[in-house]
C-alpha positions, 0 to 999 in steps of 0.5 A: 502457253504456261499458267502464271507462276505468281499471284501477280502473274494471274492478275496480268493474265486475266487482264491480258485474256480479256483485253485480247477477247474484247479487242477481237470483239471490237474488230469482229462486232464493233456495235456490240463493243460500243453498246457495251461501253454505253455509246449510241449506235445510230443506223447510219453515220454522218460523212466525217464520222470516223467512229468506226475507224477509231473503234478499229484502231482501239480494238487492235490496240486492245488485242495487241496489248493483251498479247503483250500482257500474256508474253509478260506472264509467259516470262514472269516479267515482274518489272512489267507488272509493276509498270502496269500498276502505275499506268493502269492508275493513270488510265483509271484517273483519265477515264474517270475524269472523262466521265466526270467532264461529261465527255463519255457516258456515265456507263464508261465509268465501268472501264475506269473502275476495271483499270483501277481494280486491275491496278490494285489487284496487281499491286496486292498480288506483287505484295503477297508474292514478295511476302510469300517469297520471304516466308519461304526463305527466299530473299527479303522483299525488294525495297521500293527503290529497288523495285523501280530500278529493277535491282534486287541486290546481290552480285547477279542483279539484272537491270529492268531493261533486261526484259523478257529475254532474261531468265524466266522466274527472276525478278526483273 
């Protein structure tokens, strides 16, 4: 695995590694994961309590998502970076509302804040990378419309759908 090649890549890599590690923790030691999130861990579970099943599914999803993030870093898939900013802000909002509605314990707000901080860090990393590229004589920063569509101008533009199979280091 190669190291990230951009500021935004580093933010995605950190999140990816933590998602893999926390997913693995939930699979190997689910009680620790529940305690970390502020949930009670009773000695026995009532019949029909599928907390363990749900935690296994969530932990496996976290593990897989971490691998996807690390794949995006390895290919410098910038369209994926931008995508994560939007959906991590959505996650922040949903998790915050879950705590405010007393559906989750107050300690769960840490998960919401982690998602929000990660989204902001990646957005700042993308902005920093664009400014650094422009200062180094690269192309001018990409407009917001171009970022969403994946088109960066010029005759060799790639579609956002090009994904990780496109040449590494290009802005997809």
